[in-house]
N, C-alpha and C positions, 0 to 999 in steps of 0.2 A: 878755877871754874867759874864761869859767869852764871848768875842767877837765871838768865834767859835759857842757857843750855840745859840746866836741870828742869826748868819748866817744859821745854820742848821734849825732853826725854820722858817725863811723866805723861805728857799729852800723847806721845806715841804709844805708850803702854795702854793708855785709856782707849786709843783707837783700836788697838789689838783686841781689847776686851769687848768693845762695842761690836767689832766684826764677828767675834765668836758668838755673841749673844743673838746675832741675826741668823745663826745657823740652827736648824732643827737637829740637835745632836742625836736624838733617838732614831733618826733616819740615816745617819751616817753608817757606812759599812764597818762592821766590827764593834760598834758601840756597845751592844748588849753583852758580848763576851768580855770586853775590856772592863766594863763596869762590874760584871760579876766577879772577875778576878780581883779587882781593886777592893770591892766590898768584902770579899773573903779574906784578903790580906789585912784589912783593917780589923775585921772580926778576930782574927788570930793574933795579930801583933799588938793592936790597941783596942782591946775589948771594952775599955771604958767609954769609947765613943759609941753612942747609940746608933743602931742601924738607920734610924730615921734621918740622921745627918749625913749619911754616906753619899747620897746623890748630890747634895750641894758641895760637899768636899771634892767629889770627882769633877764637878764642873770647874771648881777652883783650880784643881790640878791641871785640867786642860787649858785653862787660862794661863797658868804659869808656864806650861809647855809652849804656848804661843809667844809669851814674852821671851823665852829662851831662843826661839827661832828668829825673832826680831833682833836679839842682841848678838847673835852668832857672828855677824860681820861688823858690829859696831866698834870701831877702833877706840873710841873714847869712853868705853863702858867703865873703865877704871876711875874716871872722874866722878862718877855718880855713886860713890862708895865711901863709907867711913871704915877705917882700918883700926882695929884694936888688938890688944894682947901682945904676943911676942913679935913686935915689929922688927926687932933686931934680926931675927932669922930671915924675914922677908927682904931685908936690905943687904944681908950678907951674901954677896954674889961671888965671893972669891973661893969659898970652900963648898964642897958638895953637901947636899941635904936631900932627904927623901920626903917630899911634901905629899901628905896623904889627905884625901878629901872624899866627899860624897857628892852625888849628883843632886844637890840641894840648892834651891834658890837660884841666883844668878851665878852659877858656878864657873862661867866663862871668865869672870873677873879675875880668878886666881892666875890663870895662864897670862892674861892681859897684863897684870901687874908684874909678874915675874919677867916678862919680856921688857917692860918699861924700866924695870930696875936692873937690867943688864945680866940676868941669869942665863947661863948656858945649861939647858936641860933637855931631857927627853920625856915624852909622855907615852903611855902604853894604852892601846885601844883594841877593841875586839876586831876580829877578822873582817866582819861585814862593814864596820865603820872605817877600818883601814882602807878597804877596797873602794868605798864610795866617797870618802871625804879627804883622802890624803892630799889631793891637788888643792882643794879649797883651804885646807889647814895650812899648807905651805905658802899659798898665796896670801893668806891672812898674816902670817908671820912676816913675809916680805914687806907688806904694806905697813905693818906696825914698825918695822925697823926704819923704814923711810920716813914715817910721820914723826917718830920720837927720837930719831938719831941715836939708836941704841945698837950695841955690838952683840946683842943676845943671839945665840945660835940655838935653834930648836929643831929637834928631830922627833919623828913619830915612829914607834915600834909596834909590831904586830904581836899582840898578847899570845896568840896561838903558835907562834914560832917555836919549834922544838928546842932551839938554842937560846931562848929568850933570857933565862936566868944567867947564863954565861955572858951574854951580851950586856946585861944590866950590871954585872960585876965589873966588866971592862969600862962601862960608862962612868961608874962611880969612882973607880981607881984612876981614871983619866981626869977627874976633877969636875965632871958634869953632875948636875942634880937630876932628880927624877920627880915627875908629877904623876901620881897614881890615884885612881878612883877605886877605893876599897870595896864599894858596894856593887861594882860590876861583876865581881866574882868570876873573872875570866882568867885563863892562863893555860899552860900546857897540861895535858891530861894526866901526866905523871907527877904533877906538883902536889905535895901533901896538903891535906885539909885538916883543920882543927875545929872541933865544936866550940862555939861561943854562944853566950847568952846575948840575945838582942831583943829588946823590948820584952814581950811576954812569951817569946819562943826561943828555941835553940836552933841555930843554923850552922852549916858548914862554911868555914871561911878559909881562904887561901893564906898561907903564912909565908909566902915567898918574900914579901917585903921585910918582915921581921927577921927572917934568915939573912937577907942581904945586909940589913943594918948591923947584925951581929958579926958577920964574917968580914965586913969592910970597915966597921967602926964609924960608919956615917949615921948621924942622928936622924930619927923620924920626927917630922913636925906636922901635927894635925892642923888642918886649915879648913874652915867652913864658911860658907856664904849663905846669907838668908835675907829675905826682903822684910822690911819693916812695914807697918800698916800704912805709912804715908808713901809707899812705893820707892823709897830710897833703899839702898843696899848696905848691908853690914858684912864686913869680913873680919873674922876673928881667928887669930893664930894661937894655938896652944903652945905650951912649953916643949922644947926639944926633948926627945927620949933617946937615951943611949944606955947600952948595957953596962952595968956596974962590974968592976973587977971581981972575978971569982964566980960570976953567974954563968950557968951552963947555957948552951944554945937553946935547948928545949924549954928550960925554965923562962928564959927571957922571951922567947917567941910566944909561948902560951900566955904569959902574964901580960905582955905588951899588946898582943892581938885583942885580948879581952878589954884592956884599957881603951884602945882605939875605938872599938865598937860601942863601948859605954859612952865615950866622948860624943860620938855622932848621934847616938840614940836620943840623947837629951834634946838635940835640935830637931830630929825627926818627929819626936813626940810633941814639941812645941809648934812646929810648922809642918804638919803632915801633908797639907795641900801643896807644899813646895818640893816634895821629894819624888823624883822620877822612879825610884826603886820600887814603888808599889806595883809597877808593871811586871817585875820579874823576881822579886825577893822570894816568892814561893819555890823557885827553882833551887834555892839554897837550904830549904827546910830539911831538917833531919827527919827521916821517915816517920810519919805520924801514924801510919796504919798499925804499927806495932803497939801503940798506946791505946788502941781501941779495944774495948772488951765486949764480949758477947753479952747481950742482955740476960738477966736472970729469968727463970721460968715464970716468975710472977708478972713479968712485963707483958706476957701474952694473955693475962687473965684480968686486966684492969677493966673497970667499969667505964671510965672516960678516957678518951684519947684526943690528942691534938697534933697538928702538923708541926714538925720541928723546924721552925723558922730560923732558929739560931744557927743551925748547921746547913740547912738546905734553902735554896731559892728555886723558883720556877720562872722560866721566861720562854719566849718564842725565838726559835732559831731556824731561819729559812722556812717559816710558816709551820714549823713543827714544835710542839711543846717539849721542853727539855728540863730535866731535874738536875740541878747543879749542887755537888757536894763541896762545901766550903772547907772541909778538913782534908779530903783527899784530892781536891781540885779535879774531880771527875764529872763527866756529864752522862746522863742517861736519857735517851729519848723515851717519852711516855705517851700514852694515848690521850686524846682529848677528854675521854671519859674520866680517866684517873686524875688528870689535871683539874678538871672541874670539881671532882670529889674532894681532892686535897685542899682546894682553895675555898670550900664552902662548909666549914664546920658549923655546928657540932656534928661529930660522927656518931650515928646511931647504929649500934651493932655492926662495926666494920667487918668482922669476920664473915658475917652473912652477906653484907653488901658487896664485898670485894672477892669473896671466895677464900677458902682456908689457906691456899698456897700463897696468894698475893698478900694476904693479911700478914702471914708469918714473915714473909720477906721484908715487908715495910717495917715491921717491928724489929726484925733482926738487924736491919741497916740503920735503925734509929730515925727512920722517916716519920713513923708514928710513935709518939711517946706519951 
């Protein structure tokens, strides 16, 4: 790789960032709701990050998404990357492997390098991505094969296909590898889920890949990509994981699934602004409503109250004030009067100011604490 190529790549990323900085994000459609969900997910999964830093991190996330859009068709993206860890697995294109990753950093690099290294593999995507991007994905593969003179054969499979697990078994037994994004949490409706610890929460994760590894004997290889502060990319491959003799399928699946999510959690915590999963990880949360307890009777008899900023936020949605619950991811339209009241403490005799019924509801739902 020429030094000038790397300089041009970094300059292109800078142009992407400059273009985004010229946009008034707050006026973009859907910005308010997207930020509310992002902030709620940070609050729940990485509570050590103060809310005062959420807005800047969200802007950084949007910048990284802009980078990803630019890199989507960049054939030489693999040139701008340092590769470390289990390089042997990345170079071994003769035997099948299940490469597991997250939508973190410049994650397109992983498929790019597999193609350049001659792997025959299939990747699994959501129904909507399959419908919208299948043609562009196959065009990208064809151009890669022409540019780098590789015999790599790539196919794209629909994660919602009812026969997907059977098809994946056939792929592996025919000698093809798989590239899967574990954080997408997509698959067939009847695929079993396992609870796993992820950062500060517990989520439901699909264990189809660990099952496939067990029944086919094909190892799982965790691979992650992230951007360094100087805008160069790092790709790290972890050690291959394979079931030990005598291990049951359930034991291997449960233990390995947790290991994989622990592996990726370290990188999400270190580079939270680079993970696309903040847009949808709440869909995998194990029901948190069951963990909420009704407040004790003493909660209705306090002398002083304050608005529960750690759980709720207030914003305007289509010119109407909305209360957003960061635990249940629910929105409630409220009146302008209540909005103004909640945002202007201290609260003097809220039972009298709001009325007994509204006061009790606000305390019951933990809005006033």
